[in-house]
All heavy atoms as TSV, in Angstrom:
chain	resi	resn	atom	element	x	y	z
A	1	MET	N	N	13.563	12.795	16.891
A	1	MET	CA	C	12.176	12.519	17.186
A	1	MET	C	C	12.018	11.017	17.378
A	1	MET	O	O	12.464	10.229	16.555
A	1	MET	CB	C	11.321	13.023	16.029
A	1	MET	CG	C	9.870	12.664	16.108
A	1	MET	SD	S	8.873	13.670	15.010
A	1	MET	CE	C	7.988	14.568	16.236
A	2	THR	N	N	11.392	10.626	18.475
A	2	THR	CA	C	11.239	9.199	18.772
A	2	THR	C	C	9.960	8.648	18.155
A	2	THR	O	O	9.033	9.407	17.809
A	2	THR	CB	C	11.186	8.962	20.291
A	2	THR	OG1	O	9.970	9.518	20.802
A	2	THR	CG2	C	12.391	9.562	20.992
A	3	LEU	N	N	9.908	7.340	18.051
A	3	LEU	CA	C	8.693	6.693	17.546
A	3	LEU	C	C	7.505	7.004	18.446
A	3	LEU	O	O	6.387	7.212	17.965
A	3	LEU	CB	C	8.895	5.182	17.443
A	3	LEU	CG	C	9.871	4.700	16.382
A	3	LEU	CD1	C	9.948	3.177	16.395
A	3	LEU	CD2	C	9.520	5.203	15.010
A	4	ALA	N	N	7.737	7.058	19.753
A	4	ALA	CA	C	6.661	7.362	20.702
A	4	ALA	C	C	6.106	8.765	20.467
A	4	ALA	O	O	4.891	8.985	20.563
A	4	ALA	CB	C	7.155	7.213	22.134
A	5	GLU	N	N	6.977	9.720	20.162
A	5	GLU	CA	C	6.528	11.092	19.883
A	5	GLU	C	C	5.694	11.153	18.607
A	5	GLU	O	O	4.661	11.826	18.561
A	5	GLU	CB	C	7.724	12.034	19.760
A	5	GLU	CG	C	8.443	12.265	21.071
A	5	GLU	CD	C	9.755	13.012	20.905
A	5	GLU	OE1	O	10.444	12.833	19.874
A	5	GLU	OE2	O	10.082	13.789	21.819
A	6	ILE	N	N	6.143	10.453	17.576
A	6	ILE	CA	C	5.393	10.415	16.321
A	6	ILE	C	C	4.044	9.751	16.557
A	6	ILE	O	O	3.003	10.244	16.107
A	6	ILE	CB	C	6.187	9.662	15.229
A	6	ILE	CG1	C	7.516	10.358	14.955
A	6	ILE	CG2	C	5.363	9.547	13.952
A	6	ILE	CD1	C	8.490	9.528	14.165
A	7	GLN	N	N	4.052	8.628	17.262
A	7	GLN	CA	C	2.813	7.904	17.561
A	7	GLN	C	C	1.832	8.796	18.315
A	7	GLN	O	O	0.650	8.844	17.986
A	7	GLN	CB	C	3.113	6.641	18.361
A	7	GLN	CG	C	1.872	5.825	18.673
A	7	GLN	CD	C	2.216	4.504	19.347
A	7	GLN	OE1	O	3.367	4.088	19.401
A	7	GLN	NE2	N	1.207	3.829	19.843
A	8	ALA	N	N	2.317	9.517	19.303
A	8	ALA	CA	C	1.450	10.398	20.090
A	8	ALA	C	C	0.836	11.492	19.217
A	8	ALA	O	O	-0.356	11.802	19.344
A	8	ALA	CB	C	2.239	11.022	21.237
A	9	LYS	N	N	1.623	12.063	18.309
A	9	LYS	CA	C	1.097	13.091	17.414
A	9	LYS	C	C	0.018	12.527	16.492
A	9	LYS	O	O	-1.005	13.161	16.261
A	9	LYS	CB	C	2.213	13.706	16.571
A	9	LYS	CG	C	3.061	14.675	17.339
A	9	LYS	CD	C	4.017	15.381	16.426
A	9	LYS	CE	C	4.825	16.363	17.262
A	9	LYS	NZ	N	5.300	17.480	16.494
A	10	LEU	N	N	0.269	11.341	15.961
A	10	LEU	CA	C	-0.709	10.729	15.063
A	10	LEU	C	C	-1.991	10.381	15.801
A	10	LEU	O	O	-3.093	10.625	15.298
A	10	LEU	CB	C	-0.108	9.498	14.385
A	10	LEU	CG	C	1.025	9.776	13.399
A	10	LEU	CD1	C	1.634	8.470	12.915
A	10	LEU	CD2	C	0.540	10.612	12.232
A	11	GLU	N	N	-1.858	9.818	16.990
A	11	GLU	CA	C	-3.051	9.461	17.766
A	11	GLU	C	C	-3.857	10.700	18.154
A	11	GLU	O	O	-5.086	10.669	18.164
A	11	GLU	CB	C	-2.656	8.655	19.005
A	11	GLU	CG	C	-2.193	7.262	18.648
A	11	GLU	CD	C	-1.657	6.456	19.812
A	11	GLU	OE1	O	-1.285	7.043	20.861
A	11	GLU	OE2	O	-1.594	5.224	19.677
A	12	ALA	N	N	-3.162	11.800	18.441
A	12	ALA	CA	C	-3.859	13.043	18.790
A	12	ALA	C	C	-4.506	13.682	17.560
A	12	ALA	O	O	-5.561	14.310	17.659
A	12	ALA	CB	C	-2.888	14.027	19.434
A	13	GLY	N	N	-3.892	13.491	16.401
A	13	GLY	CA	C	-4.369	14.153	15.189
A	13	GLY	C	C	-5.412	13.398	14.399
A	13	GLY	O	O	-6.120	13.995	13.594
A	14	ILE	N	N	-5.509	12.088	14.611
A	14	ILE	CA	C	-6.473	11.267	13.871
A	14	ILE	C	C	-7.469	10.702	14.878
A	14	ILE	O	O	-7.109	9.918	15.761
A	14	ILE	CB	C	-5.786	10.103	13.115
A	14	ILE	CG1	C	-4.647	10.620	12.225
A	14	ILE	CG2	C	-6.804	9.321	12.316
A	14	ILE	CD1	C	-5.045	11.489	11.074
A	15	GLU	N	N	-8.702	11.073	14.724
A	15	GLU	CA	C	-9.757	10.705	15.673
A	15	GLU	C	C	-9.894	9.191	15.832
A	15	GLU	O	O	-9.898	8.451	14.851
A	15	GLU	CB	C	-11.082	11.278	15.175
A	15	GLU	CG	C	-12.246	11.064	16.099
A	15	GLU	CD	C	-13.526	11.684	15.559
A	15	GLU	OE1	O	-13.465	12.495	14.619
A	15	GLU	OE2	O	-14.580	11.330	16.093
A	16	ASP	N	N	-10.000	8.745	17.082
A	16	ASP	CA	C	-10.225	7.338	17.438
A	16	ASP	C	C	-9.243	6.388	16.755
A	16	ASP	O	O	-9.612	5.299	16.328
A	16	ASP	CB	C	-11.660	6.915	17.096
A	16	ASP	CG	C	-12.698	7.667	17.889
A	16	ASP	OD1	O	-12.455	7.922	19.082
A	16	ASP	OD2	O	-13.751	8.008	17.319
A	17	SER	N	N	-7.973	6.792	16.663
A	17	SER	CA	C	-7.007	5.977	15.936
A	17	SER	C	C	-6.214	5.059	16.851
A	17	SER	O	O	-6.020	5.330	18.027
A	17	SER	CB	C	-6.032	6.879	15.163
A	17	SER	OG	O	-5.289	7.684	16.046
A	18	THR	N	N	-5.774	3.969	16.238
A	18	THR	CA	C	-4.795	3.068	16.827
A	18	THR	C	C	-3.581	3.136	15.917
A	18	THR	O	O	-3.694	2.902	14.712
A	18	THR	CB	C	-5.332	1.631	16.889
A	18	THR	OG1	O	-6.526	1.623	17.657
A	18	THR	CG2	C	-4.314	0.701	17.513
A	19	VAL	N	N	-2.431	3.462	16.475
A	19	VAL	CA	C	-1.233	3.687	15.675
A	19	VAL	C	C	-0.157	2.697	16.088
A	19	VAL	O	O	0.139	2.532	17.271
A	19	VAL	CB	C	-0.718	5.133	15.856
A	19	VAL	CG1	C	0.562	5.349	15.080
A	19	VAL	CG2	C	-1.791	6.141	15.443
A	20	THR	N	N	0.449	2.048	15.090
A	20	THR	CA	C	1.567	1.147	15.294
A	20	THR	C	C	2.753	1.710	14.522
A	20	THR	O	O	2.610	2.077	13.361
A	20	THR	CB	C	1.233	-0.264	14.773
A	20	THR	OG1	O	0.038	-0.714	15.392
A	20	THR	CG2	C	2.356	-1.236	15.061
A	21	MET	N	N	3.904	1.788	15.160
A	21	MET	CA	C	5.103	2.355	14.552
A	21	MET	C	C	6.203	1.301	14.449
A	21	MET	O	O	6.321	0.446	15.307
A	21	MET	CB	C	5.625	3.520	15.401
A	21	MET	CG	C	4.673	4.669	15.601
A	21	MET	SD	S	4.267	5.599	14.115
A	21	MET	CE	C	5.884	6.108	13.542
A	22	GLU	N	N	7.035	1.444	13.388
A	22	GLU	CA	C	8.230	0.620	13.222
A	22	GLU	C	C	9.333	1.489	12.650
A	22	GLU	O	O	9.053	2.486	11.991
A	22	GLU	CB	C	7.967	-0.547	12.264
A	22	GLU	CG	C	7.027	-1.599	12.787
A	22	GLU	CD	C	6.860	-2.766	11.811
A	22	GLU	OE1	O	7.428	-2.715	10.711
A	22	GLU	OE2	O	6.163	-3.702	12.167
A	23	GLY	N	N	10.573	1.107	12.873
A	23	GLY	CA	C	11.708	1.828	12.309
A	23	GLY	C	C	12.440	2.633	13.345
A	23	GLY	O	O	12.408	2.332	14.528
A	24	ASP	N	N	13.143	3.690	12.870
A	24	ASP	CA	C	13.835	4.571	13.795
A	24	ASP	C	C	13.217	5.960	13.723
A	24	ASP	O	O	12.282	6.195	12.973
A	24	ASP	CB	C	15.343	4.598	13.533
A	24	ASP	CG	C	15.696	5.175	12.181
A	24	ASP	OD1	O	15.012	6.119	11.726
A	24	ASP	OD2	O	16.664	4.705	11.564
A	25	GLY	N	N	13.736	6.880	14.481
A	25	GLY	CA	C	13.104	8.183	14.636
A	25	GLY	C	C	12.980	9.018	13.381
A	25	GLY	O	O	12.070	9.814	13.269
A	26	CYS	N	N	13.896	8.885	12.409
A	26	CYS	CA	C	13.804	9.752	11.241
A	26	CYS	C	C	13.300	9.025	10.000
A	26	CYS	O	O	12.853	9.654	9.051
A	26	CYS	CB	C	15.137	10.444	10.966
A	26	CYS	SG	S	16.467	9.320	10.539
A	27	ASN	N	N	13.362	7.722	9.970
A	27	ASN	CA	C	12.836	6.920	8.864
A	27	ASN	C	C	12.001	5.802	9.462
A	27	ASN	O	O	12.540	4.882	10.057
A	27	ASN	CB	C	13.971	6.310	8.029
A	27	ASN	CG	C	14.735	7.355	7.269
A	27	ASN	OD1	O	14.209	7.977	6.363
A	27	ASN	ND2	N	15.982	7.570	7.658
A	28	CYS	N	N	10.698	5.905	9.314
A	28	CYS	CA	C	9.854	4.928	9.972
A	28	CYS	C	C	8.590	4.651	9.152
A	28	CYS	O	O	8.302	5.320	8.164
A	28	CYS	CB	C	9.484	5.401	11.377
A	28	CYS	SG	S	8.753	7.026	11.432
A	29	SER	N	N	7.865	3.649	9.600
A	29	SER	CA	C	6.592	3.306	8.965
A	29	SER	C	C	5.522	3.248	10.039
A	29	SER	O	O	5.803	3.008	11.210
A	29	SER	CB	C	6.701	1.973	8.226
A	29	SER	OG	O	6.979	0.928	9.124
A	30	THR	N	N	4.296	3.483	9.599
A	30	THR	CA	C	3.185	3.474	10.525
A	30	THR	C	C	1.973	2.783	9.917
A	30	THR	O	O	1.769	2.823	8.705
A	30	THR	CB	C	2.815	4.914	10.956
A	30	THR	OG1	O	1.822	4.856	11.964
A	30	THR	CG2	C	2.299	5.748	9.795
A	31	LEU	N	N	1.219	2.159	10.782
A	31	LEU	CA	C	-0.097	1.646	10.446
A	31	LEU	C	C	-1.070	2.407	11.324
A	31	LEU	O	O	-0.970	2.356	12.556
A	31	LEU	CB	C	-0.208	0.141	10.707
A	31	LEU	CG	C	-1.619	-0.444	10.641
A	31	LEU	CD1	C	-2.213	-0.295	9.247
A	31	LEU	CD2	C	-1.615	-1.894	11.069
A	32	VAL	N	N	-1.972	3.146	10.691
A	32	VAL	CA	C	-2.970	3.921	11.418
A	32	VAL	C	C	-4.334	3.330	11.089
A	32	VAL	O	O	-4.713	3.235	9.921
A	32	VAL	CB	C	-2.931	5.412	11.022
A	32	VAL	CG1	C	-3.952	6.201	11.834
A	32	VAL	CG2	C	-1.536	5.987	11.218
A	33	VAL	N	N	-5.045	2.912	12.118
A	33	VAL	CA	C	-6.383	2.338	11.957
A	33	VAL	C	C	-7.374	3.287	12.629
A	33	VAL	O	O	-7.226	3.593	13.814
A	33	VAL	CB	C	-6.473	0.933	12.587
A	33	VAL	CG1	C	-7.860	0.346	12.402
A	33	VAL	CG2	C	-5.411	0.012	11.994
A	34	SER	N	N	-8.357	3.757	11.852
A	34	SER	CA	C	-9.323	4.702	12.400
A	34	SER	C	C	-10.626	4.661	11.614
A	34	SER	O	O	-10.604	4.574	10.382
A	34	SER	CB	C	-8.767	6.126	12.352
A	34	SER	OG	O	-9.756	7.057	12.746
A	35	PRO	N	N	-11.761	4.760	12.309
A	35	PRO	CA	C	-13.041	4.870	11.609
A	35	PRO	C	C	-13.160	6.193	10.852
A	35	PRO	O	O	-14.020	6.332	9.979
A	35	PRO	CB	C	-14.080	4.760	12.722
A	35	PRO	CG	C	-13.359	5.070	13.985
A	35	PRO	CD	C	-11.930	4.696	13.758
A	36	ALA	N	N	-12.292	7.154	11.134
A	36	ALA	CA	C	-12.309	8.431	10.416
A	36	ALA	C	C	-12.001	8.248	8.928
A	36	ALA	O	O	-12.329	9.114	8.113
A	36	ALA	CB	C	-11.309	9.396	11.042
A	37	PHE	N	N	-11.402	7.124	8.554
A	37	PHE	CA	C	-11.023	6.877	7.167
A	37	PHE	C	C	-12.161	6.297	6.316
A	37	PHE	O	O	-12.003	6.163	5.101
A	37	PHE	CB	C	-9.834	5.913	7.093
A	37	PHE	CG	C	-8.581	6.438	7.740
A	37	PHE	CD1	C	-7.768	5.583	8.464
A	37	PHE	CD2	C	-8.203	7.763	7.640
A	37	PHE	CE1	C	-6.605	6.034	9.057
A	37	PHE	CE2	C	-7.045	8.238	8.237
A	37	PHE	CZ	C	-6.241	7.366	8.944
A	38	VAL	N	N	-13.273	5.959	6.918
A	38	VAL	CA	C	-14.389	5.370	6.168
A	38	VAL	C	C	-14.817	6.333	5.059
A	38	VAL	O	O	-15.038	7.521	5.300
A	38	VAL	CB	C	-15.583	5.050	7.099
A	38	VAL	CG1	C	-16.801	4.617	6.297
A	38	VAL	CG2	C	-15.192	3.964	8.095
A	39	GLY	N	N	-14.884	5.818	3.848
A	39	GLY	CA	C	-15.318	6.605	2.702
A	39	GLY	C	C	-14.234	7.462	2.067
A	39	GLY	O	O	-14.487	8.151	1.084
A	40	MET	N	N	-13.027	7.429	2.627
A	40	MET	CA	C	-11.926	8.235	2.091
A	40	MET	C	C	-11.064	7.399	1.157
A	40	MET	O	O	-10.868	6.205	1.376
A	40	MET	CB	C	-11.045	8.764	3.224
A	40	MET	CG	C	-11.729	9.736	4.159
A	40	MET	SD	S	-10.668	10.220	5.542
A	40	MET	CE	C	-9.504	11.302	4.693
A	41	SER	N	N	-10.516	8.046	0.132
A	41	SER	CA	C	-9.562	7.371	-0.747
A	41	SER	C	C	-8.249	7.164	0.005
A	41	SER	O	O	-7.999	7.815	1.032
A	41	SER	CB	C	-9.302	8.216	-1.997
A	41	SER	OG	O	-8.572	9.387	-1.649
A	42	LEU	N	N	-7.398	6.292	-0.521
A	42	LEU	CA	C	-6.094	6.062	0.109
A	42	LEU	C	C	-5.270	7.344	0.129
A	42	LEU	O	O	-4.591	7.646	1.103
A	42	LEU	CB	C	-5.336	4.959	-0.620
A	42	LEU	CG	C	-5.914	3.538	-0.491
A	42	LEU	CD1	C	-5.111	2.568	-1.340
A	42	LEU	CD2	C	-5.934	3.098	0.952
A	43	LEU	N	N	-5.343	8.124	-0.953
A	43	LEU	CA	C	-4.594	9.375	-1.010
A	43	LEU	C	C	-5.089	10.361	0.044
A	43	LEU	O	O	-4.284	11.007	0.728
A	43	LEU	CB	C	-4.692	9.991	-2.400
A	43	LEU	CG	C	-3.925	11.294	-2.612
A	43	LEU	CD1	C	-2.442	11.110	-2.328
A	43	LEU	CD2	C	-4.150	11.810	-4.018
A	44	ALA	N	N	-6.389	10.471	0.207
A	44	ALA	CA	C	-6.949	11.383	1.218
A	44	ALA	C	C	-6.539	10.945	2.620
A	44	ALA	O	O	-6.239	11.787	3.484
A	44	ALA	CB	C	-8.466	11.434	1.098
A	45	ARG	N	N	-6.492	9.653	2.859
A	45	ARG	CA	C	-6.060	9.131	4.156
A	45	ARG	C	C	-4.608	9.522	4.423
A	45	ARG	O	O	-4.263	9.967	5.512
A	45	ARG	CB	C	-6.195	7.610	4.206
A	45	ARG	CG	C	-7.617	7.109	4.121
A	45	ARG	CD	C	-7.642	5.604	4.027
A	45	ARG	NE	N	-8.978	5.096	3.777
A	45	ARG	CZ	C	-9.311	3.821	3.836
A	45	ARG	NH1	N	-8.401	2.898	4.138
A	45	ARG	NH2	N	-10.550	3.442	3.586
A	46	GLN	N	N	-3.753	9.329	3.412
A	46	GLN	CA	C	-2.339	9.662	3.575
A	46	GLN	C	C	-2.151	11.153	3.818
A	46	GLN	O	O	-1.343	11.553	4.653
A	46	GLN	CB	C	-1.543	9.203	2.361
A	46	GLN	CG	C	-1.395	7.704	2.297
A	46	GLN	CD	C	-0.458	7.247	1.199
A	46	GLN	OE1	O	-0.023	8.024	0.361
A	46	GLN	NE2	N	-0.146	5.966	1.202
A	47	LYS	N	N	-2.900	11.975	3.090
A	47	LYS	CA	C	-2.796	13.418	3.283
A	47	LYS	C	C	-3.212	13.813	4.696
A	47	LYS	O	O	-2.592	14.686	5.312
A	47	LYS	CB	C	-3.654	14.150	2.255
A	47	LYS	CG	C	-3.051	14.161	0.876
A	47	LYS	CD	C	-3.920	14.936	-0.089
A	47	LYS	CE	C	-3.289	14.995	-1.462
A	47	LYS	NZ	N	-4.094	15.788	-2.406
A	48	MET	N	N	-4.234	13.178	5.234
A	48	MET	CA	C	-4.686	13.470	6.593
A	48	MET	C	C	-3.592	13.131	7.604
A	48	MET	O	O	-3.311	13.910	8.520
A	48	MET	CB	C	-5.955	12.676	6.912
A	48	MET	CG	C	-6.464	12.854	8.328
A	48	MET	SD	S	-7.832	11.740	8.693
A	48	MET	CE	C	-9.194	12.865	8.498
A	49	ILE	N	N	-2.967	11.984	7.411
A	49	ILE	CA	C	-1.903	11.550	8.321
A	49	ILE	C	C	-0.691	12.473	8.202
A	49	ILE	O	O	-0.142	12.931	9.204
A	49	ILE	CB	C	-1.521	10.080	8.046
A	49	ILE	CG1	C	-2.688	9.177	8.424
A	49	ILE	CG2	C	-0.246	9.697	8.786
A	49	ILE	CD1	C	-2.569	7.751	7.925
A	50	LEU	N	N	-0.282	12.777	6.978
A	50	LEU	CA	C	0.879	13.643	6.785
A	50	LEU	C	C	0.652	15.042	7.346
A	50	LEU	O	O	1.595	15.669	7.848
A	50	LEU	CB	C	1.242	13.718	5.296
A	50	LEU	CG	C	1.917	12.478	4.731
A	50	LEU	CD1	C	2.062	12.589	3.223
A	50	LEU	CD2	C	3.267	12.246	5.388
A	51	ALA	N	N	-0.574	15.523	7.309
A	51	ALA	CA	C	-0.874	16.853	7.843
A	51	ALA	C	C	-0.574	16.933	9.335
A	51	ALA	O	O	-0.191	17.997	9.837
A	51	ALA	CB	C	-2.330	17.221	7.571
A	52	THR	N	N	-0.706	15.808	10.035
A	52	THR	CA	C	-0.465	15.821	11.487
A	52	THR	C	C	1.019	15.914	11.833
A	52	THR	O	O	1.357	16.330	12.938
A	52	THR	CB	C	-1.073	14.583	12.180
A	52	THR	OG1	O	-0.411	13.418	11.720
A	52	THR	CG2	C	-2.565	14.475	11.913
A	53	VAL	N	N	1.884	15.528	10.907
A	53	VAL	CA	C	3.332	15.573	11.167
A	53	VAL	C	C	4.070	16.478	10.173
A	53	VAL	O	O	5.296	16.434	10.097
A	53	VAL	CB	C	3.945	14.149	11.170
A	53	VAL	CG1	C	3.451	13.343	12.354
A	53	VAL	CG2	C	3.678	13.424	9.862
A	54	ARG	N	N	3.336	17.292	9.431
A	54	ARG	CA	C	3.948	18.145	8.403
A	54	ARG	C	C	5.058	19.032	8.972
A	54	ARG	O	O	6.120	19.170	8.368
A	54	ARG	CB	C	2.872	19.000	7.746
A	54	ARG	CG	C	3.388	20.024	6.740
A	54	ARG	CD	C	4.168	19.467	5.580
A	54	ARG	NE	N	3.401	18.454	4.876
A	54	ARG	CZ	C	3.956	17.531	4.079
A	54	ARG	NH1	N	5.254	17.501	3.898
A	54	ARG	NH2	N	3.204	16.640	3.478
A	55	ALA	N	N	4.842	19.641	10.120
A	55	ALA	CA	C	5.864	20.528	10.699
A	55	ALA	C	C	7.154	19.763	10.989
A	55	ALA	O	O	8.253	20.301	10.788
A	55	ALA	CB	C	5.335	21.183	11.971
A	56	ASP	N	N	7.032	18.521	11.413
A	56	ASP	CA	C	8.214	17.707	11.711
A	56	ASP	C	C	8.948	17.303	10.438
A	56	ASP	O	O	10.179	17.227	10.421
A	56	ASP	CB	C	7.814	16.467	12.509
A	56	ASP	CG	C	7.112	16.834	13.798
A	56	ASP	OD1	O	7.720	17.571	14.601
A	56	ASP	OD2	O	5.965	16.427	13.988
A	57	ILE	N	N	8.205	17.056	9.375
A	57	ILE	CA	C	8.824	16.740	8.088
A	57	ILE	C	C	9.520	17.988	7.542
A	57	ILE	O	O	10.670	17.931	7.101
A	57	ILE	CB	C	7.767	16.210	7.093
A	57	ILE	CG1	C	7.264	14.839	7.557
A	57	ILE	CG2	C	8.350	16.128	5.683
A	57	ILE	CD1	C	6.064	14.324	6.792
A	58	ASP	N	N	8.824	19.125	7.596
A	58	ASP	CA	C	9.393	20.374	7.087
A	58	ASP	C	C	10.651	20.790	7.837
A	58	ASP	O	O	11.579	21.347	7.250
A	58	ASP	CB	C	8.356	21.497	7.136
A	58	ASP	CG	C	7.227	21.297	6.129
A	58	ASP	OD1	O	7.363	20.458	5.215
A	58	ASP	OD2	O	6.187	21.981	6.270
A	59	SER	N	N	10.700	20.521	9.139
A	59	SER	CA	C	11.867	20.895	9.940
A	59	SER	C	C	13.028	19.912	9.783
A	59	SER	O	O	14.139	20.199	10.196
A	59	SER	CB	C	11.492	20.969	11.426
A	59	SER	OG	O	11.318	19.658	11.966
A	60	GLY	N	N	12.751	18.737	9.209
A	60	GLY	CA	C	13.785	17.725	9.046
A	60	GLY	C	C	13.888	16.748	10.198
A	60	GLY	O	O	14.677	15.815	10.154
A	61	GLU	N	N	13.091	16.961	11.246
A	61	GLU	CA	C	13.104	16.024	12.378
A	61	GLU	C	C	12.625	14.645	11.955
A	61	GLU	O	O	13.095	13.634	12.460
A	61	GLU	CB	C	12.211	16.525	13.507
A	61	GLU	CG	C	12.857	17.540	14.398
A	61	GLU	CD	C	12.026	17.782	15.637
A	61	GLU	OE1	O	12.108	16.948	16.568
A	61	GLU	OE2	O	11.303	18.786	15.658
A	62	LEU	N	N	11.678	14.627	11.051
A	62	LEU	CA	C	11.143	13.380	10.509
A	62	LEU	C	C	11.465	13.370	9.027
A	62	LEU	O	O	10.998	14.225	8.273
A	62	LEU	CB	C	9.626	13.301	10.745
A	62	LEU	CG	C	8.908	12.067	10.222
A	62	LEU	CD1	C	9.476	10.794	10.847
A	62	LEU	CD2	C	7.417	12.166	10.509
A	63	HIS	N	N	12.309	12.421	8.630
A	63	HIS	CA	C	12.780	12.406	7.243
A	63	HIS	C	C	11.830	11.676	6.316
A	63	HIS	O	O	11.516	12.157	5.233
A	63	HIS	CB	C	14.170	11.770	7.176
A	63	HIS	CG	C	14.726	11.715	5.793
A	63	HIS	ND1	N	14.651	10.607	5.015
A	63	HIS	CD2	C	15.342	12.672	5.043
A	63	HIS	CE1	C	15.199	10.859	3.830
A	63	HIS	NE2	N	15.629	12.097	3.834
A	64	ALA	N	N	11.364	10.529	6.709
A	64	ALA	CA	C	10.499	9.716	5.852
A	64	ALA	C	C	9.506	8.949	6.706
A	64	ALA	O	O	9.846	8.460	7.776
A	64	ALA	CB	C	11.329	8.746	5.024
A	65	LEU	N	N	8.281	8.874	6.212
A	65	LEU	CA	C	7.240	8.139	6.919
A	65	LEU	C	C	6.453	7.327	5.902
A	65	LEU	O	O	5.789	7.885	5.032
A	65	LEU	CB	C	6.303	9.099	7.663
A	65	LEU	CG	C	5.153	8.458	8.444
A	65	LEU	CD1	C	5.695	7.582	9.570
A	65	LEU	CD2	C	4.237	9.530	9.008
A	66	SER	N	N	6.568	6.024	6.002
A	66	SER	CA	C	5.788	5.119	5.170
A	66	SER	C	C	4.447	4.894	5.864
A	66	SER	O	O	4.406	4.621	7.061
A	66	SER	CB	C	6.538	3.798	5.003
A	66	SER	OG	O	5.744	2.866	4.311
A	67	ILE	N	N	3.353	5.018	5.109
A	67	ILE	CA	C	2.028	5.023	5.724
A	67	ILE	C	C	1.145	3.905	5.188
A	67	ILE	O	O	1.039	3.719	3.972
A	67	ILE	CB	C	1.321	6.372	5.450
A	67	ILE	CG1	C	2.113	7.514	6.052
A	67	ILE	CG2	C	-0.111	6.345	5.941
A	67	ILE	CD1	C	1.635	8.877	5.616
A	68	LYS	N	N	0.494	3.218	6.117
A	68	LYS	CA	C	-0.624	2.346	5.812
A	68	LYS	C	C	-1.790	2.867	6.639
A	68	LYS	O	O	-1.649	3.040	7.847
A	68	LYS	CB	C	-0.340	0.890	6.176
A	68	LYS	CG	C	0.712	0.247	5.308
A	68	LYS	CD	C	0.907	-1.197	5.685
A	68	LYS	CE	C	2.043	-1.792	4.860
A	68	LYS	NZ	N	2.332	-3.154	5.277
A	69	ALA	N	N	-2.899	3.151	5.993
A	69	ALA	CA	C	-4.072	3.704	6.677
A	69	ALA	C	C	-5.268	2.812	6.386
A	69	ALA	O	O	-5.619	2.589	5.226
A	69	ALA	CB	C	-4.344	5.133	6.192
A	70	ARG	N	N	-5.879	2.306	7.428
A	70	ARG	CA	C	-6.991	1.355	7.282
A	70	ARG	C	C	-8.141	1.743	8.189
A	70	ARG	O	O	-7.959	2.373	9.241
A	70	ARG	CB	C	-6.534	-0.061	7.668
A	70	ARG	CG	C	-5.332	-0.576	6.920
A	70	ARG	CD	C	-5.667	-0.934	5.491
A	70	ARG	NE	N	-4.556	-1.569	4.815
A	70	ARG	CZ	C	-3.667	-0.943	4.047
A	70	ARG	NH1	N	-3.753	0.359	3.888
A	70	ARG	NH2	N	-2.698	-1.597	3.464
A	71	THR	N	N	-9.333	1.306	7.798
A	71	THR	CA	C	-10.478	1.408	8.688
A	71	THR	C	C	-10.490	0.150	9.557
A	71	THR	O	O	-9.854	-0.855	9.189
A	71	THR	CB	C	-11.811	1.490	7.912
A	71	THR	OG1	O	-12.000	0.248	7.215
A	71	THR	CG2	C	-11.814	2.648	6.925
A	72	PRO	N	N	-11.183	0.161	10.688
A	72	PRO	CA	C	-11.245	-1.060	11.510
A	72	PRO	C	C	-11.796	-2.255	10.724
A	72	PRO	O	O	-11.323	-3.379	10.902
A	72	PRO	CB	C	-12.172	-0.668	12.651
A	72	PRO	CG	C	-12.003	0.816	12.771
A	72	PRO	CD	C	-11.817	1.294	11.350
A	73	GLU	N	N	-12.754	-2.015	9.843
A	73	GLU	CA	C	-13.335	-3.099	9.056
A	73	GLU	C	C	-12.340	-3.726	8.101
A	73	GLU	O	O	-12.405	-4.913	7.790
A	73	GLU	CB	C	-14.548	-2.595	8.255
A	73	GLU	CG	C	-15.736	-2.209	9.113
A	73	GLU	CD	C	-15.565	-0.841	9.810
A	73	GLU	OE1	O	-14.782	0.017	9.337
A	73	GLU	OE2	O	-16.210	-0.653	10.858
A	74	GLU	N	N	-11.390	-2.935	7.618
A	74	GLU	CA	C	-10.363	-3.435	6.692
A	74	GLU	C	C	-9.326	-4.293	7.408
A	74	GLU	O	O	-8.550	-4.981	6.762
A	74	GLU	CB	C	-9.674	-2.267	5.976
A	74	GLU	CG	C	-10.598	-1.559	5.020
A	74	GLU	CD	C	-10.022	-0.267	4.481
A	74	GLU	OE1	O	-9.145	0.350	5.141
A	74	GLU	OE2	O	-10.480	0.167	3.414
A	75	MET	N	N	-9.331	-4.278	8.715
A	75	MET	CA	C	-8.379	-5.066	9.498
A	75	MET	C	C	-8.923	-6.449	9.868
A	75	MET	O	O	-8.187	-7.257	10.396
A	75	MET	CB	C	-7.989	-4.318	10.775
A	75	MET	CG	C	-7.247	-3.016	10.507
A	75	MET	SD	S	-5.739	-3.215	9.534
A	75	MET	CE	C	-4.730	-4.171	10.646
A	76	THR	N	N	-10.183	-6.698	9.583
A	76	THR	CA	C	-10.767	-7.987	9.949
A	76	THR	C	C	-10.695	-8.971	8.824
A	76	THR	O	O	-10.485	-8.686	7.712
A	76	THR	CB	C	-12.231	-7.831	10.388
A	76	THR	OG1	O	-12.960	-7.230	9.341
A	76	THR	CG2	C	-12.317	-7.037	11.650
């Protein structure tokens, strides 16, 4: 699984998101910025992101994903 494929899944799964990826296809990190995270705890944000790639994690295509989830306001 490529970083571009993971990025596309995250962008499709998280409303109005901007996704930045680093690493390689099976062990990578992401920064997801979306207004959908407003009012959510960090754990709830991570669960939302992981839900979009759960099938890839379960199949072993994606081994590890380090997550940073921010609202646009948290980036300023």
